[in-house]
Each structure stands twice: as C-alpha cells, then as structure tokens.
C-alpha positions as CSV (number, residue, x, y, z in Angstrom):
1,X,0.0,0.2,0.1
2,X,1.2,3.4,-1.0
3,X,2.2,5.9,1.7
4,X,-0.7,8.4,2.7
5,X,0.2,11.7,1.2
6,X,-0.2,14.7,3.7
7,X,0.2,18.3,4.3
8,X,0.0,20.8,6.8
9,X,-1.2,24.4,6.5
10,X,0.2,26.7,9.1
11,X,3.1,25.8,10.8
12,X,3.3,28.2,13.9
13,X,3.6,26.7,17.1
14,X,1.5,23.8,16.9
15,X,1.4,23.4,13.4
16,X,5.3,23.0,13.4
17,X,4.8,19.8,15.8
18,X,2.0,18.3,13.2
19,X,4.6,18.4,10.8
20,X,7.3,16.9,12.9
21,X,4.9,14.0,13.6
22,X,3.6,13.1,10.3
23,X,6.9,13.3,9.0
24,X,8.0,10.3,11.7
25,X,4.8,8.5,11.2
26,X,5.0,4.9,9.6
27,X,3.2,4.8,6.0
28,X,3.0,8.7,5.8
29,X,4.4,10.7,3.6
30,X,4.7,14.8,4.4
31,X,4.2,16.3,0.8
32,X,4.9,19.8,2.0
33,X,3.6,22.6,4.1
34,X,2.1,26.1,3.8
35,X,2.3,29.1,5.7
36,X,1.8,32.9,5.1
37,X,5.2,33.5,6.5
38,X,7.6,32.0,4.2
39,X,10.7,31.9,6.9
40,X,8.3,29.5,9.1
41,X,7.2,27.2,5.9
42,X,11.1,26.9,5.0
43,X,12.1,26.0,8.7
44,X,9.7,23.4,8.8
45,X,10.3,22.1,5.0
46,X,14.1,22.0,6.0
47,X,13.7,20.1,9.5
48,X,11.5,17.6,8.1
49,X,12.7,17.2,4.8
50,X,9.7,18.3,2.6
51,X,8.8,21.0,0.6
52,X,7.4,24.7,1.3
53,X,4.5,25.9,-0.6
54,X,3.2,29.3,-0.9
55,X,-0.2,28.5,-1.2
56,X,-3.0,25.9,-0.7
57,X,-3.8,25.6,-4.1
58,X,-0.1,24.9,-4.9
59,X,-0.1,22.0,-2.2
60,X,-3.1,20.6,-3.8
61,X,-1.4,20.5,-7.1
62,X,1.4,18.4,-5.8
63,X,-1.3,15.8,-4.6
64,X,-2.3,15.1,-0.9
65,X,-4.8,12.6,0.7
66,X,-5.2,14.4,3.7
67,X,-4.4,17.6,5.7
68,X,-3.7,19.3,9.1
69,X,-5.6,23.0,8.9
70,X,-3.6,24.6,11.8
71,X,-4.2,28.5,10.8
72,X,-6.1,31.3,12.9
73,X,-9.4,30.2,13.9
74,X,-11.3,32.9,11.6
75,X,-9.6,31.0,8.6
76,X,-10.6,27.5,9.5
77,X,-13.8,27.3,7.6
78,X,-12.3,28.8,4.4
79,X,-9.4,26.7,4.3
80,X,-11.0,23.5,5.3
81,X,-13.8,24.0,2.3
82,X,-11.3,24.3,0.1
83,X,-9.6,20.9,1.0
84,X,-13.0,19.1,1.3
85,X,-13.9,20.5,-2.2
86,X,-10.8,18.8,-3.7
87,X,-11.3,15.8,-2.0
88,X,-9.0,15.8,0.8
89,X,-9.6,14.4,4.1
90,X,-9.0,17.2,7.1
91,X,-8.0,17.8,10.5
92,X,-8.8,20.9,11.7
93,X,-7.3,22.1,14.9
94,X,-10.0,23.6,17.6
95,X,-12.1,25.1,18.1
96,X,-13.6,24.1,14.4
97,X,-14.7,27.4,13.4
98,X,-15.2,30.8,14.7
99,X,-19.1,30.5,14.4
100,X,-21.6,27.6,14.7
101,X,-22.9,28.5,11.1
102,X,-19.3,28.0,9.7
103,X,-19.0,24.8,11.5
104,X,-22.4,23.2,10.4
105,X,-21.3,24.2,6.6
106,X,-18.1,22.7,7.2
107,X,-19.6,19.4,8.7
108,X,-22.3,19.3,5.8
109,X,-19.8,19.7,3.1
110,X,-17.7,16.8,4.7
111,X,-20.7,14.8,4.5
112,X,-21.6,15.7,1.0
113,X,-18.1,15.0,0.0
114,X,-17.8,11.7,1.8
115,X,-14.4,13.1,3.6
116,X,-13.2,12.7,7.0
117,X,-13.3,15.6,9.3
118,X,-11.7,15.7,12.5
119,X,-11.4,18.2,15.1
120,X,-8.2,18.6,17.0
121,X,-9.6,18.4,20.5
122,X,-5.9,17.1,21.5
123,X,-7.3,16.0,25.1
124,X,-9.1,13.1,24.1
125,X,-6.0,11.7,23.1
126,X,-4.2,12.3,26.5
127,X,-3.4,8.7,28.2
128,X,-5.2,10.1,31.4
129,X,-8.3,11.1,29.6
130,X,-8.5,7.8,27.9
131,X,-7.9,6.1,31.4
132,X,-10.5,8.3,33.0
133,X,-13.4,7.8,30.7
134,X,-12.9,4.0,31.0
135,X,-13.1,4.0,34.8
136,X,-16.0,6.3,35.3
137,X,-19.2,5.3,33.1
138,X,-21.8,7.4,34.9
139,X,-20.6,10.7,36.4
140,X,-22.8,12.5,38.9
141,X,-20.5,15.5,39.2
142,X,-17.5,16.7,37.2
143,X,-14.9,19.6,38.2
144,X,-12.4,20.9,36.1
145,X,-9.6,23.5,36.2
146,X,-7.5,24.9,33.3
147,X,-5.2,27.3,34.6
148,X,-2.1,28.9,33.0
149,X,0.1,32.2,32.9
150,X,-0.8,35.0,30.5
151,X,-0.3,33.5,27.1
152,X,2.0,34.9,24.2
153,X,-0.7,33.7,21.7
154,X,-4.4,33.3,21.5
155,X,-5.5,35.9,23.5
156,X,-7.4,37.6,20.7
157,X,-10.6,35.4,21.8
158,X,-12.3,34.7,25.1
159,X,-10.7,32.1,27.3
160,X,-13.6,30.1,26.9
161,X,-12.4,29.5,23.4
162,X,-8.9,29.2,24.2
163,X,-8.8,26.9,27.1
164,X,-12.3,26.0,28.5
165,X,-13.5,24.3,25.2
166,X,-10.8,21.6,25.9
167,X,-12.7,20.5,29.0
168,X,-16.2,21.3,27.5
169,X,-15.7,18.8,24.9
170,X,-14.2,16.4,27.6
171,X,-17.5,16.9,29.5
172,X,-19.6,16.5,26.6
173,X,-17.8,13.1,25.7
174,X,-18.4,11.9,29.5
175,X,-22.1,13.1,29.6
176,X,-24.3,12.3,26.5
177,X,-27.7,13.9,27.5
178,X,-28.4,17.4,27.1
179,X,-27.7,20.6,28.9
180,X,-30.6,21.9,30.6
181,X,-29.4,25.0,32.5
182,X,-26.3,26.9,32.3
183,X,-24.7,29.8,34.9
184,X,-21.5,31.6,34.0
185,X,-19.3,34.4,34.7
186,X,-16.3,35.7,33.2
187,X,-13.6,38.7,33.9
188,X,-11.5,40.5,31.2
189,X,-7.9,41.4,32.8
190,X,-5.6,41.8,30.2
191,X,-7.3,41.4,26.9
192,X,-10.6,42.8,25.5
193,X,-12.4,39.3,26.3
194,X,-12.8,36.8,29.1
195,X,-9.4,35.9,30.7
196,X,-11.0,34.2,33.6
197,X,-14.6,32.1,33.4
198,X,-16.5,29.7,35.4
199,X,-19.6,28.1,34.3
200,X,-21.8,25.5,36.0
201,X,-23.7,23.1,33.6
202,X,-26.8,20.8,34.7
203,X,-27.5,18.0,32.2
204,X,-30.9,16.2,32.1
205,X,-29.5,13.1,33.8
206,X,-29.1,15.2,36.7
207,X,-25.4,15.4,36.4
208,X,-23.6,18.6,37.2
209,X,-20.3,20.0,35.8
210,X,-18.4,22.8,37.1
211,X,-15.3,24.4,35.0
212,X,-12.9,27.1,35.7
213,X,-10.7,28.2,33.3
214,X,-8.0,31.3,33.5
215,X,-4.9,32.4,31.5
216,X,-3.9,34.8,34.2
217,X,-2.7,32.4,37.1
218,X,0.9,32.3,38.6
219,X,0.4,28.5,38.2
220,X,-0.2,25.9,35.6
221,X,-3.2,23.5,36.6
222,X,-5.0,20.9,34.3
223,X,-7.3,18.5,36.3
224,X,-10.4,17.3,36.2
225,X,-12.3,15.0,39.2
226,X,-15.3,13.0,38.3
227,X,-17.6,11.9,41.2
228,X,-19.8,8.7,40.7
229,X,-22.3,6.9,43.3
230,X,-19.3,5.0,45.1
231,X,-16.1,6.5,43.8
232,X,-14.3,9.6,42.4
233,X,-11.5,9.7,39.7
234,X,-8.8,12.4,40.0
235,X,-6.8,13.3,36.8
236,X,-3.9,15.4,36.3
237,X,-3.6,16.1,32.6
238,X,-0.1,17.5,32.7
239,X,1.1,14.4,34.7
240,X,-1.0,11.9,32.9
241,X,-1.9,10.6,36.4
242,X,-5.2,9.1,37.3
243,X,-6.1,8.2,40.6
244,X,-9.2,6.1,41.5
245,X,-10.8,6.6,45.0
246,X,-13.4,3.9,46.0
247,X,-15.8,2.9,48.8
248,X,-15.1,-0.5,50.0
249,X,-17.8,-2.7,50.0
250,X,-20.1,-2.9,53.1
251,X,-20.3,-0.9,56.4
252,X,-17.0,0.1,58.1
253,X,-16.8,-1.1,62.0
254,X,-18.1,1.2,64.2
255,X,-14.2,1.9,65.7
256,X,-12.9,2.3,62.2
257,X,-12.7,5.8,60.4
258,X,-15.0,5.7,57.1
259,X,-11.7,7.2,55.7
260,X,-10.1,4.0,56.3
261,X,-12.6,2.4,54.1
262,X,-11.7,4.2,51.0
263,X,-9.0,2.1,48.5
264,X,-6.8,4.4,46.3
265,X,-6.0,2.8,43.1
266,X,-3.5,4.2,40.3
267,X,-4.4,3.5,37.0
268,X,-2.2,2.4,34.3
269,X,-1.7,5.2,31.8
270,X,0.1,4.8,28.3
271,X,2.5,7.6,28.3
272,X,2.6,8.8,24.8
273,X,2.6,12.4,23.1
274,X,-1.0,13.3,22.7
275,X,-0.4,14.9,19.5
276,X,1.3,11.9,18.0
277,X,-1.5,9.7,19.3
278,X,-4.1,12.3,17.7
279,X,-2.5,12.3,14.2
280,X,-2.0,8.2,14.1
281,X,-5.8,7.8,14.9
282,X,-6.6,10.6,11.9
283,X,-4.4,8.5,9.6
284,X,-5.9,5.4,10.4
285,X,-9.5,7.0,9.9
286,X,-8.3,8.2,6.5
287,X,-7.1,4.9,5.7
288,X,-9.9,2.8,6.8
289,X,-12.8,5.2,6.3
290,X,-13.9,5.2,9.8
291,X,-15.6,8.1,12.2
292,X,-13.2,10.1,14.0
293,X,-12.9,9.8,17.8
294,X,-13.5,13.8,17.5
295,X,-15.6,14.1,14.6
296,X,-16.8,17.4,13.0
297,X,-20.2,16.8,14.6
298,X,-18.5,16.5,18.3
299,X,-16.3,19.7,17.3
300,X,-19.5,21.5,16.7
301,X,-21.4,20.4,19.7
302,X,-18.2,21.6,21.7
303,X,-18.2,24.9,19.9
304,X,-21.7,25.7,20.4
305,X,-21.9,25.2,24.0
306,X,-18.6,27.5,24.2
307,X,-20.7,30.1,22.6
308,X,-23.6,29.6,24.8
309,X,-21.2,30.3,27.8
310,X,-19.9,33.2,26.1
311,X,-23.1,34.7,25.3
312,X,-24.4,34.0,28.9
313,X,-21.7,35.9,30.4
314,X,-21.9,39.0,28.4
315,X,-25.5,38.8,28.7
316,X,-25.4,39.2,32.3
317,X,-22.2,41.2,32.8
C-alpha cells in the first residue's frame, strides 16, 4: 500500500509539531507545508525534509490525500472548505470554527463529499483522559480546572474558546444527555475578552459540571475530578496520572474511620505524546474510512456550548 500523502497548512507553534509527527509516522509521506510566513514554512520544510508551498492551491497541485489545518480560527472554515472540495480529508484544529454557522457548513460539506473531518481536541488523546473515561461510566458531578499564565498567543478570543473548550469537549464526551441549565461568569483582565471564566452546567441526567479556566494564573493546572455513586476519579492532564478513590463494599466497623474504608488505585496510563496519538488516529480513519474519535459533529457540539457560555457571560455582565 502506498504511503498516505499529507500536508500541513499553518506551521506556527502547533502546526510545526503536526509536521514533525507526520514526518515520523510510518506509512505517511509529508508532501509539504504552507504558511503565509515564508520563513516559518522554509524552516519546517528544512527540518522535516519536505517542500514549502506558498498557497493551499500549490499544495493541492502537488497531490495530497489528507491535511492538517492549523491556521487562525477565523480561517478554519475557508481553508477546510477548499480542501474538502478538492476531495482531501481534513483534521482541523480546535475550535472547529469561529461561528456555529461556519461549523455547520463544514460538517455538511464533509458529509456531501464523503470526507473525514476530525477536530483537534487533543485532550481526548491524552493517556490520562483515555484511562479516565474507561474508569467512570456514569458521572454525577464533574469538576475541571484549567489555569495558566498569560499567553503569548491566543488572547484574541475569550478564554472559553482558548482553554475551556478543551474541558467542555471532555465533559460532553462523558455526559451524553442535553444541557438543561447554564450559569456562568467571566472577567477580562488584560485582554478585551474574558481571561477568567467559570460555568456550572446541569444535564438532563442530573449530572452537574463545574468548569473554571484562567489565563492569568501564576501557576499551571490542568485537572479534572469526576464523582460517581461510590467512587471518584482524579486526573492530572499534565502528569498523565489517574487516581481512583473507591469505597469498599459493606459498612465500616464502628471503631474504624470511614476514611480508612477508602481504597486508592493508580490506573495504568500509556505515556505517549497526545498529538502523536491524535495524528495516528486521524491517519487510521483516513485509511479505514471510519468515524474519527472527535468528529466534525463533536467539534461543533463543543463550539455551540462554548458560544452559549460566552453569550451568557456577556448578557449578564
């Protein structure tokens, strides 16, 4: 079987690593990269032994089967549509688009052209998240914290779209019932949009999720805790560590502290670069024509909820 021919559009900080991983994947040929900044394109091309192109049309002329779109969010819809129209399968970085309407158009076009459309919600490919979703099937309460210092990029959008959308996507993957209520608050600190945000979601199942995101924190934190009826799971994304706290069967003796009746298990987590796992999964979907782990529809659902959170914050400011 011939190598899958792929390209990367946008080789800034994240796109560069898309190119790096594609160049190292078996059965994949990195045909070329595109970037408006020719020096960035030239560097990536040099580092990974491929060609630098000036435009998406030039890359298409070279012949590709699939591509990563790692350009600013406002350009996601246009670039993705060009690729889908040309019969190319696409992995577009999160969020899928800057508006729900644009996301809907992308999903519809991918379906019409029978192309794979995957959205780059990378945390789904974090070994800790994979272990977490296997450990807790029926969540009752979910708590997420995603904190970081002020960034050098990405501050042109709300922290809800910049950071919180990762956790919104994971919560929606864990809890499949509909959101029935939402309460949120956000505060701009250094940028024109929200730099800190908190949202409380209630689902039709009764599950409640509380999410906090900040890009003005002095410390970094990426954690999620999920509580069930007789256990809770604590996950550290950065450390790729998952601990399960579970109540032992039966009733503790009267002379025993209830806390001594809790077992703590550390789950086995595959320590692999999430981006590598994500791109390998995309390549497999392209080859097998199966539905991606994070499909266009899933990316659109996360975007719609993120936009609802932002709208609530601004309507109640």
